[in-house]
Structures are given as structure tokens and as C-alpha cells.
C-alpha positions as CSV (number, residue, x, y, z in Angstrom):
1,X,11.0,-15.1,-1.0
2,X,9.9,-16.4,3.3
3,X,9.1,-14.3,5.6
4,X,8.3,-14.2,9.2
5,X,4.8,-12.8,9.8
6,X,3.4,-11.4,13.3
7,X,0.4,-13.1,14.0
8,X,-1.2,-11.2,16.3
9,X,0.9,-12.0,19.1
10,X,0.4,-15.9,18.6
11,X,2.9,-18.2,16.6
12,X,5.1,-16.7,13.9
13,X,4.2,-17.7,10.7
14,X,6.9,-18.0,7.7
15,X,4.9,-17.8,4.2
16,X,6.5,-18.3,1.2
17,X,5.1,-15.0,-0.1
18,X,6.0,-13.7,-4.1
19,X,6.4,-10.4,-5.3
20,X,5.0,-9.8,-9.1
21,X,4.6,-7.1,-11.0
22,X,1.0,-6.8,-11.1
23,X,-0.7,-7.4,-14.9
24,X,-4.3,-6.4,-16.1
25,X,-5.3,-9.7,-15.2
26,X,-4.6,-9.6,-11.9
27,X,-7.3,-6.9,-11.8
28,X,-10.4,-8.6,-10.5
29,X,-7.9,-9.9,-7.5
30,X,-6.8,-6.1,-6.9
31,X,-10.6,-4.5,-6.8
32,X,-11.8,-7.3,-4.5
33,X,-9.6,-6.5,-2.4
34,X,-10.3,-2.8,-2.4
35,X,-13.9,-2.7,-2.8
36,X,-13.7,-4.9,0.7
37,X,-11.2,-2.8,2.5
38,X,-11.9,0.8,1.4
39,X,-15.3,2.7,2.1
40,X,-14.2,5.2,-1.2
41,X,-12.5,2.4,-3.2
42,X,-10.7,3.2,-6.7
43,X,-12.2,2.0,-9.6
44,X,-11.2,-0.8,-12.3
45,X,-10.4,2.4,-14.4
46,X,-8.2,4.2,-11.8
47,X,-6.4,0.6,-11.9
48,X,-5.9,-0.1,-15.3
49,X,-4.8,3.8,-15.8
50,X,-2.1,3.2,-12.9
51,X,-0.7,0.3,-14.9
52,X,-0.6,1.7,-18.1
53,X,1.3,4.7,-17.0
54,X,4.1,2.6,-16.1
55,X,3.7,3.1,-12.5
56,X,5.2,0.4,-9.6
57,X,2.6,-2.4,-9.3
58,X,3.2,-4.8,-7.4
59,X,1.1,-7.9,-5.9
60,X,2.6,-10.2,-2.9
61,X,0.9,-14.0,-3.4
62,X,1.4,-16.7,-1.2
63,X,2.3,-20.5,-1.2
64,X,-0.9,-20.8,-3.0
65,X,-1.2,-18.5,-5.5
66,X,-3.6,-15.6,-3.0
67,X,-3.1,-12.4,-3.9
68,X,-2.7,-10.6,0.0
69,X,-1.4,-7.2,-1.0
70,X,-0.3,-4.6,-3.7
71,X,0.8,-1.3,-4.2
72,X,1.3,1.1,-6.7
73,X,3.7,4.1,-6.4
74,X,5.0,6.6,-8.7
75,X,9.1,8.4,-9.2
76,X,8.7,11.9,-9.0
77,X,12.3,13.6,-9.2
78,X,14.1,12.3,-6.3
79,X,11.0,11.0,-4.4
80,X,8.6,7.9,-5.0
81,X,4.6,8.8,-4.3
82,X,3.4,5.9,-2.8
83,X,-0.1,5.9,-4.6
84,X,-1.8,2.8,-2.7
85,X,-1.3,-0.1,-0.3
86,X,-3.6,-2.5,0.7
87,X,-3.8,-5.9,2.3
88,X,-6.4,-8.8,2.2
89,X,-8.8,-7.6,4.8
90,X,-8.6,-11.4,6.7
91,X,-4.9,-10.9,6.8
92,X,-4.3,-7.8,8.8
93,X,-2.2,-7.4,11.8
94,X,0.0,-10.0,10.5
95,X,3.6,-7.9,9.1
96,X,2.2,-7.9,5.8
97,X,1.7,-4.4,5.2
98,X,5.1,-3.7,6.4
99,X,6.1,-6.6,4.1
100,X,5.1,-4.7,1.1
101,X,6.1,-1.3,3.0
102,X,10.2,-3.1,2.8
103,X,9.4,-4.0,-1.2
104,X,8.4,-0.2,-1.6
105,X,11.2,1.4,0.0
106,X,13.8,-1.6,-1.7
107,X,12.2,-0.3,-5.1
108,X,12.6,3.7,-3.7
109,X,16.5,3.2,-2.9
110,X,17.6,0.9,-5.8
111,X,16.1,4.4,-8.3
112,X,18.0,6.5,-6.1
113,X,14.9,8.1,-4.8
114,X,15.5,10.1,-1.4
115,X,12.2,9.7,0.2
116,X,8.9,7.9,0.2
117,X,5.9,10.2,0.1
118,X,2.1,9.0,0.8
119,X,-1.5,10.3,2.0
120,X,-3.6,8.9,5.0
121,X,-7.2,9.6,5.8
122,X,-6.8,10.5,9.4
123,X,-9.3,7.9,10.1
124,X,-6.8,5.3,8.9
125,X,-5.7,4.7,12.5
126,X,-4.3,1.5,11.7
127,X,-2.6,2.3,8.4
128,X,-1.3,6.1,10.3
129,X,0.0,3.5,13.2
130,X,2.4,1.6,10.8
131,X,3.6,4.3,8.9
132,X,4.3,5.8,11.8
133,X,6.1,2.7,13.2
134,X,8.4,2.3,10.0
135,X,9.5,5.7,10.4
136,X,7.4,7.9,8.4
137,X,6.7,11.2,9.8
138,X,3.7,13.8,9.6
139,X,4.7,16.6,6.9
140,X,1.4,18.3,6.4
141,X,-1.9,18.0,5.4
142,X,-4.5,18.0,2.4
143,X,-7.8,20.0,2.6
144,X,-10.3,17.3,1.8
145,X,-8.5,15.4,-0.2
146,X,-10.4,11.9,-0.2
147,X,-14.2,11.7,-0.4
148,X,-16.3,10.5,2.2
149,X,-19.8,10.1,3.3
150,X,-22.2,11.9,1.7
151,X,-21.0,14.8,-0.6
152,X,-18.2,15.4,2.5
153,X,-14.9,14.9,2.4
154,X,-12.0,14.2,4.5
155,X,-8.2,15.6,5.1
156,X,-5.2,13.7,4.2
157,X,-2.1,13.3,6.6
158,X,0.9,14.0,3.7
159,X,3.8,11.2,5.5
160,X,7.3,11.4,4.1
161,X,10.1,8.6,5.1
162,X,13.2,10.0,4.7
163,X,15.9,7.3,3.0
């Protein structure tokens, strides 16, 4: 699969990218990205539990087999809940997040789902902008949802994309 990815307004770059089902063997690389891009990352155990629970767990690799992103989602009735989506920190701003959202939506449509739901930290403006550009709308707020610095908590913005 080849995608044209934006390189921060510079030249378009075409990378052959491959979506693959995530396995336990991928988790060291996944956890490495997770701990680099989030202040409060998922644990190795969280990832193992998600794979063992048969959630949709996908990785995205480039032509050199470098892990460049991943996502986890679960289906609930007629809705896909996007639990985690991450892009390697060195590759932010190049359209990879949109590419992964395309895969999330394609999988949801294959399952005849009617929407995709997610939560995002209000402090994660980059992600909020991506989701809004993609068509997600804000439908609510979960107070004190995420752990934050010290013993504090951060709210979650709830967003939905109708399919």
C-alpha cells in the first residue's frame, strides 16, 4: 500500500506503508513510541490486555519495516471506540495520523458500524485539530478522565465521527 504523505508543506513523499495486525512481538516497539509521545503512557500490560481481548490492534510499518504508528479500537454494538492512536514522534505532521484514521474508518465500515467514538485530552491540541479536520465533532466531556501531573486529573473531550 502506498500513501502520499505531507512533509510539513514541503515535497510530497510516497512511502510504501503496511498495516499489519499487532502481535505481542511488536509490543517493545509500541511501548517505546508510547512512552515517547505521552506524558502518561499505557503500560505494557495495557497493550497485552488489549491484544488478548481481541480488540482491533494494528501497526503501521514503512518500507524498512520501521514501526511508525499504531492504533487500538474496540467495537461496541454499532460503534467503534478508538482507544489509542499514536504516530512516531519524529513523524508528526506528515499525514500519518490521517492515514491511520482512514484505516480505522475502513475497518468500522467493514463491520457495518455507524460511528467512531474517541476521547482526547483538551491539552492535545494537535490531535483535536486532526480529528476536527477529519470530521469528528465534540459531543461531550468526561471530567477528570485522564491522569495528569502530580495527583491531578485532566478532562477528556469526547468526539464522534458518523459513518
